C-alpha angles and dihedrals in degrees: 000000000000117000092233091054090050091052091051091049091048091051094053093041091049095051093044091048093047091050091050093048091046091053091048093048094046090050097045106038110022100045089210092118134014112219120183120230099255097051089046088063094052095103089056088055088060089053090050090051089050092052096047094044092055096072105123119324168183097204125200125240091258094050099094133135090243092057091048090050091050089049091054091050092047092050089052091050092048091051090049093049093044091051092049093050097042 
């Protein structure tokens, strides 16, 4: 595995993991929102999509690790907002 590819994987995994942990902590300890278990894992689903979509190529200009990391963070924020509203 190339070191650059490993860095990209670590970036997306780190952001998805941080979003998942943040959702779990906000739900468990703050009591501000109540997020169920399955929606809490939604950012990790983005990471799984990233992993399974990276088989081979060619990749488009928008298919970057940064965009996947942003997508994982956005999914986490959407789950948090949806849980707060509902």
